[in-house]
C-alpha positions, 0 to 999 in steps of 0.5 A, spaced: 230 335 127 234 339 132 231 343 137 234 349 137 238 352 143 233 355 149 236 362 149 234 367 156 235 374 156 233 380 161 236 385 164 236 391 169 234 397 165 227 396 162 224 391 157 223 397 153 231 399 152 234 399 146 239 395 149 236 389 150 232 390 144 238 390 139 240 384 142 235 380 143 233 381 135 242 379 134 240 372 138 234 370 135 239 368 129 242 362 133 236 360 137 230 361 141 229 367 144 225 368 151 226 375 154 224 376 162 226 383 164 223 389 169 217 393 167 221 398 168 229 401 170 232 398 175 239 400 174 244 398 181 239 394 185 244 389 186 241 383 187 234 385 191 229 380 191 221 383 191 218 379 198 213 384 201 208 385 195 206 381 189 209 379 183 206 381 176 208 379 169 204 381 163 206 380 156 210 386 153 209 388 145 213 391 141 212 393 133 205 390 134 208 383 136 210 380 143 217 381 144 218 378 152 215 378 158 215 385 163 215 383 171 214 389 176 220 387 180 228 387 179 232 384 175 233 378 180 226 377 180 225 376 173 230 370 173 227 367 179 220 368 177 222 366 170 225 360 171 220 357 176 214 359 173 215 362 165 220 359 162 218 352 158 224 349 160 231 350 162 234 355 158 242 353 155 244 359 157 243 367 160 245 373 156 243 379 161 243 386 157 245 390 153 246 395 160 248 402 159 253 404 164 260 399 165 260 394 170 267 394 171 271 392 178 266 393 184 261 394 180 259 387 179 257 388 186 251 393 186 249 392 178 242 388 177 245 386 170 251 382 173 246 381 179 241 378 174 247 373 171 249 370 177 242 369 179 242 364 172 250 361 175 247 360 181 241 356 178 246 352 174 246 355 168 252 358 164 250 365 164 252 372 161 252 379 163 253 385 157 255 392 158 257 398 154 262 403 157 256 409 156 249 411 159 248 415 154 241 411 152 241 414 144 248 411 143 247 405 137 247 399 139 247 395 133 254 394 133 255 392 141 249 387 139 252 384 132 259 383 137 256 380 143 252 375 138 259 373 135 262 372 142 256 368 145 255 364 138 264 363 139 265 361 146 257 357 148 255 355 141 263 354 138 267 352 142 263 350 148 267 353 153 265 350 159 263 357 163 259 359 169 259 366 169 262 371 164 261 378 165 262 382 158 264 390 158 263 393 151 267 401 150 263 405 146 268 407 140 267 406 133 268 399 130 274 401 126 277 404 133 276 397 136 283 393 137 280 386 139 277 382 146 281 381 152 281 376 158 281 381 163 281 381 171 276 385 176 280 392 177 281 395 184 277 402 183 272 405 187 266 409 188 269 416 192 261 417 195 258 423 196 250 426 197 247 431 194 243 435 200 237 439 196 230 442 198 225 438 195 218 444 192 215 443 200 222 445 203 223 437 205 231 436 206 234 430 201 239 427 198 242 426 191 248 421 189 253 424 186 259 420 188 265 420 184 268 412 180 276 412 181 277 408 175 285 405 177 285 404 169 293 404 169 292 396 171 294 393 166 290 387 163 284 389 167 277 391 166 277 398 167 284 398 162 281 394 157 276 399 156 281 405 156 285 402 152 280 399 146 278 393 147 272 388 149 273 386 157 271 378 159 271 377 165 269 371 169 267 372 175 265 366 181 263 367 188 265 364 195 264 367 201 268 363 205 274 366 208 278 360 208 285 363 210 281 367 216 277 360 217 284 355 219 285 362 224 279 362 227 279 355 228 286 355 232 282 359 237 279 356 243 272 359 243 269 359 250 261 360 252 
């Protein structure tokens, strides 16, 4: 009997997220699923790692059954801990999501969802980050989960695409309004940073992030353009930290000590 593919699922919204729950229900129809996710909301933590306090994980139950393992750390912590200490073997694929809130353009640097998928990519595991373009945690994720399963089934199981890291963003619109799936590049959207100054009940000042996302949705073929126009966006992501053009220029300079 052939061994079922092992699908490792995580997120940054927390193990009790409905987006995660709906995704896991769908993925269990095509493989063995193991969930290791943060025990609380961890959005926008990026690649944060916990090094100054102990990490712990515990079984998380849903509907009277073990759903997965909850970790008192970041999404990156979850992936590293799972791969080293929880999973029975190296997973065939890692799926991070379904996240509430799109992760397009510059957001991929801040996103815990994408960070978790990136950790899988760095470990040599085909990884997919999946996000939904709404922050409404009551949004019904049933159809986005079905769509996510179909994308994974097609790319990984059927066409057997040799991908490393894919970033998927799904528009929060009715199924009947969805125009299709588009392969995209990252737009050059950005955050106009703003922090509101407030005062707590004890008279102490504090600041709350209230920045505005300036979306370049006119960049046709980009992730933000796709979402604005009713398409699912799939962007292949790669990381190379060396600026080779500057590297060559630096080599021409005689540096003195």
